[in-house]
C-alpha positions in Angstrom: 115.7 170.2 88.1 112.8 168.7 90.0 111.6 166.6 87.1 115.1 165.1 86.5 115.4 164.3 90.2 111.9 162.7 90.1 112.8 160.7 86.9 116.0 159.4 88.5 114.2 158.5 91.7 111.5 156.6 89.8 114.1 154.8 87.6 116.1 153.7 90.7 112.9 152.5 92.4 112.0 150.4 89.4 115.5 148.9 89.2 115.5 148.1 92.9 112.3 146.1 92.4 113.9 144.1 89.6 117.1 143.5 91.5 115.1 142.5 94.6 113.1 140.1 92.6 116.2 138.6 91.0 117.8 138.1 94.3 114.7 136.4 95.7 114.7 134.0 92.7 118.3 133.0 93.3 117.7 132.6 97.0 114.6 130.4 96.6 115.9 128.6 93.5 117.0 125.6 95.5 113.7 125.5 97.3 111.8 125.6 94.0 114.0 122.9 92.5 113.5 120.7 95.5 109.7 121.2 95.5 109.5 120.4 91.7 111.6 117.2 92.0 109.7 116.2 95.1 106.4 116.7 93.3 107.6 114.6 90.3 108.6 111.7 92.6 105.4 112.0 94.6 103.2 112.0 91.5 105.3 109.6 89.4 105.2 105.9 89.4 108.9 105.1 89.6 108.9 104.6 93.4 105.9 103.3 95.3 105.4 102.3 98.9 106.2 98.6 99.6 108.6 98.4 96.6 111.6 96.2 97.2 114.8 98.1 96.2 118.5 97.8 96.4 120.3 100.9 97.5 124.0 100.7 96.8 123.7 96.9 96.8 121.8 96.8 100.2 118.3 95.3 100.1 115.5 97.4 101.5 111.8 98.5 101.2 110.2 101.8 100.4 108.0 102.6 103.4 106.6 106.0 102.4 106.9 108.4 99.4 106.1 111.9 100.5 106.0 115.2 98.8 109.5 116.2 100.0 111.1 113.0 101.3 111.1 109.2 100.8 111.5 106.7 103.7 113.3 103.4 103.3 113.9 100.5 105.6 117.3 98.9 104.8 117.9 95.3 105.9 121.1 93.8 107.3 121.4 90.4 105.7 123.5 87.7 107.4 124.3 84.1 106.5 123.8 81.3 109.0 127.2 79.8 109.7 125.8 76.3 109.9 123.4 76.1 107.0 124.6 79.0 104.8 121.0 80.3 104.5 120.5 84.1 104.4 118.4 85.8 107.0 117.6 89.4 108.0 119.3 90.5 111.2 117.9 94.0 111.8 118.3 97.0 109.7 118.0 100.8 109.7 115.7 103.5 108.6 116.9 105.9 105.8 115.1 109.2 105.0 116.1 110.9 101.8 115.0 114.2 100.3 113.3 113.5 96.9 115.7 115.9 95.2 118.6 113.6 96.3 117.1 110.4 94.9 118.5 111.1 91.4 122.1 111.0 92.8 121.6 107.6 94.5 122.1 104.2 93.0 118.7 102.6 93.4 117.8 99.4 91.7 114.3 98.0 91.5 114.4 94.3 90.7 112.0 93.0 88.0 109.5 90.3 88.6 110.5 86.8 87.6 110.6 86.5 83.8 109.6 83.3 82.2 112.6 82.4 80.1 111.2 79.1 78.8 109.9 80.8 75.7 113.6 81.6 74.8 114.9 78.1 75.0 116.1 77.0 71.6 115.2 73.6 70.3 118.0 71.1 70.5 119.9 71.0 67.2 118.7 68.1 65.1 121.4 65.6 64.4 122.5 65.2 60.8 120.7 62.4 59.1 123.8 61.2 57.4 125.4 60.3 60.8 122.4 58.0 61.6 122.4 56.3 58.2 125.9 54.9 58.7 
């Protein structure tokens, strides 16, 4: 009887370790996902400090890309009522967890592209029209 009791006790102990490990994985899953996505943003080259971006259509600048969070300065743009020129009238600081960057609409404008190489030559006029 003692050996069966010992076997059952050992089996329950082993299963308890597995169950405890599984529970810890589920508990820390969000932390692990956040750490991995934060690391990928930190190491990647998609977002860098001093990049100009548009977040939900609002202009801003990336101030800092950290391991777990990214800091933005967002600008309030106003128009001068007399001249119509745009100017920056303050702004706000936005801190976002790196894991939440995927869910945000962030646009990074491209540098000016030289379109002159794509201008087509003016169509040549038909020689018959000139001969008349």
